[in-house]
C-alpha positions as CSV (number, residue, x, y, z in Angstrom):
1,M,80.9,114.4,-12.6
2,P,81.4,118.0,-12.2
3,A,84.8,117.4,-10.5
4,I,86.1,115.3,-13.6
5,I,84.7,118.4,-15.8
6,C,86.6,120.8,-13.7
7,V,89.9,118.9,-13.9
8,L,89.7,118.2,-17.8
9,L,88.5,121.8,-18.3
10,T,91.7,122.9,-16.0
11,L,94.1,120.6,-17.5
12,Y,93.2,121.7,-21.1
13,I,93.5,125.3,-20.4
14,V,97.1,124.5,-18.7
15,L,97.8,122.7,-22.2
16,I,97.0,125.8,-24.0
17,V,99.1,127.9,-21.9
18,I,102.0,125.8,-22.2
19,R,101.8,125.7,-25.8
20,V,101.6,129.5,-25.9
21,V,104.5,129.9,-23.8
22,L,106.7,127.4,-25.7
23,T,105.9,129.3,-29.1
24,W,107.9,132.2,-27.6
25,F,111.3,130.0,-27.8
26,P,112.9,128.8,-30.7
27,T,112.9,125.3,-31.1
28,S,115.2,123.1,-33.8
29,P,113.4,120.1,-35.4
30,G,114.0,116.8,-33.6
31,S,114.5,118.3,-30.3
32,P,112.4,117.3,-27.2
33,V,111.0,120.6,-27.2
34,A,109.9,120.3,-30.7
35,T,108.3,116.8,-30.2
36,I,106.6,118.3,-27.0
37,N,105.2,121.2,-29.2
38,R,103.7,118.7,-31.6
39,L,102.2,116.9,-29.0
40,L,100.5,119.8,-27.7
41,A,99.5,120.9,-31.2
42,S,97.8,117.6,-31.7
43,L,95.8,117.8,-28.6
44,T,94.7,121.6,-28.7
45,D,94.6,122.2,-32.2
46,P,91.0,120.5,-32.6
47,V,89.5,123.3,-30.4
48,L,92.0,126.2,-31.5
49,A,91.6,125.5,-35.3
50,P,87.9,126.4,-35.8
51,V,88.4,129.4,-33.5
52,R,90.9,130.5,-35.9
53,R,88.9,130.3,-38.8
54,V,86.4,132.5,-37.2
55,I,88.9,135.0,-35.8
56,P,91.8,135.3,-38.1
57,P,95.3,136.6,-36.6
58,I,95.4,140.3,-35.9
59,R,98.1,142.5,-37.7
60,L,100.7,144.1,-35.7
61,G,103.0,145.8,-38.3
62,G,104.9,142.9,-39.4
63,A,103.8,140.6,-37.4
64,Y,100.3,138.5,-36.4
65,L,98.7,138.2,-33.2
66,D,96.9,134.8,-32.9
67,I,94.4,135.2,-30.2
68,S,92.5,132.1,-30.7
69,S,94.2,130.7,-27.6
70,I,92.8,133.8,-25.8
71,V,89.4,133.3,-27.0
72,V,89.5,129.6,-26.1
73,I,91.2,130.0,-22.5
74,F,88.5,132.7,-21.9
75,G,85.5,130.2,-22.8
76,G,87.1,127.6,-20.9
77,S,87.1,129.7,-17.7
78,I,83.5,130.8,-18.5
79,L,82.3,127.1,-18.7
80,L,84.7,126.1,-15.4
81,S,82.3,129.1,-13.7
82,L,79.1,127.6,-15.2
83,V,79.9,123.9,-13.9
84,G,80.8,125.6,-10.3
85,C,84.4,124.7,-10.2
């Protein structure tokens, strides 16, 4: 059972990292990358959205830095160590 939890948590963290990296690049609507972005958003937003409500984006000059993904990745890493992965 812990092995399944390890794999699922690791996969979820990887999905969040991929989503973050894809936000660095512009995508045009209807492109395959836009489809992947929507899929990743539908998989990761159920966890990221509540964190965003608690920790709003940080203003950096004229831009905002969303740290919800960092918080979730950090929390997932803690869970992985608690499970013994």
